[in-house]
C-alpha positions in Angstrom: 57.5 85.8 64.6 60.6 87.6 65.6 63.4 86.0 67.7 62.4 87.9 70.9 58.7 86.9 70.4 59.8 83.2 69.8 61.9 83.3 73.0 59.0 84.6 75.0 56.6 82.0 73.6 59.1 79.2 74.4 59.3 80.6 77.9 55.5 80.6 78.2 55.4 77.0 77.0 58.0 75.9 79.5 56.4 77.6 82.4 53.0 76.3 81.5 54.3 72.7 81.3 55.6 73.1 84.9 52.2 74.5 86.1 50.5 71.5 84.4 52.7 69.1 86.2 52.2 70.8 89.6 48.4 70.9 89.1 48.1 67.4 87.8 48.5 65.5 91.0 50.4 62.8 89.0 53.2 61.5 91.1 55.2 60.2 88.1 55.1 63.7 86.5 56.1 65.3 89.8 59.0 62.9 90.0 60.1 63.8 86.5 59.8 67.5 87.3 61.9 67.2 90.5 64.6 65.2 88.6 64.6 67.8 85.8 65.0 70.6 88.3 67.8 68.9 90.1 69.6 68.1 86.8 69.7 71.7 85.6 66.3 72.1 83.8 67.6 71.3 80.4 65.7 72.9 77.5 66.1 72.4 73.8 64.5 74.8 71.4 63.4 73.1 68.2 61.4 74.2 65.2 58.5 72.9 63.2 57.6 73.7 59.6 53.9 74.4 60.1 51.0 74.8 62.5 49.9 71.3 61.7 53.3 69.9 62.8 53.2 72.0 65.9 49.8 70.5 66.8 50.9 67.0 65.9 53.9 67.3 68.2 51.6 68.4 71.1 49.2 65.6 70.4 51.9 63.0 70.2 53.4 64.2 73.5 49.9 63.7 75.2 49.5 60.3 73.6 52.9 59.3 75.0 51.7 60.3 78.5 54.0 63.2 78.8 53.2 66.6 80.2 52.8 69.1 77.4 51.6 72.6 76.8 50.4 74.4 73.7 50.7 78.2 73.8 48.1 80.2 71.8 49.0 83.9 71.3 46.8 86.6 72.7 47.4 88.8 69.6 48.7 91.9 71.4 51.9 92.3 69.2 53.0 90.4 66.1 50.4 87.7 65.6 46.6 87.5 65.3 44.8 86.3 68.4 44.5 82.6 68.7 47.7 81.8 66.7 49.4 78.7 68.1 53.1 79.6 68.7 54.9 77.0 70.9 54.7 73.6 72.5 56.6 72.3 75.5 57.1 68.6 75.8 58.1 67.3 79.2 59.7 67.3 81.6 60.0 63.6 81.2 62.5 60.8 80.5 64.7 61.6 77.5 63.8 58.3 75.8 60.1 59.4 75.8 60.7 63.1 74.9 63.0 62.1 72.1 60.3 59.9 70.6 58.2 63.0 70.2 60.9 65.6 69.3 63.8 63.6 67.9 62.8 64.4 64.3 62.7 68.1 64.8 65.6 70.5 63.9 67.2 73.0 66.3 65.7 76.5 66.1 
């Protein structure tokens, strides 16, 4: 996946995570979203070494009770349809997000 494609997939994941929070009706998640928005909407782009690790990161975020999104590519450009490309974890408290993402390296 090229850098531009990766950037687009990260943006899709981030936007989808916000939509998930807004549609969830969960007041705790909405509080986290509002705080994240007021604090500058920090995003950190990290990398995984495999599709398995991408899916594990997503599953772990859900297990921790964090909002999370998994992007699956439509296959219109560089990747086959159905290829998982990105995960967004949060918004949420840094102590929880870091438990999921702290082992990952910067992209």
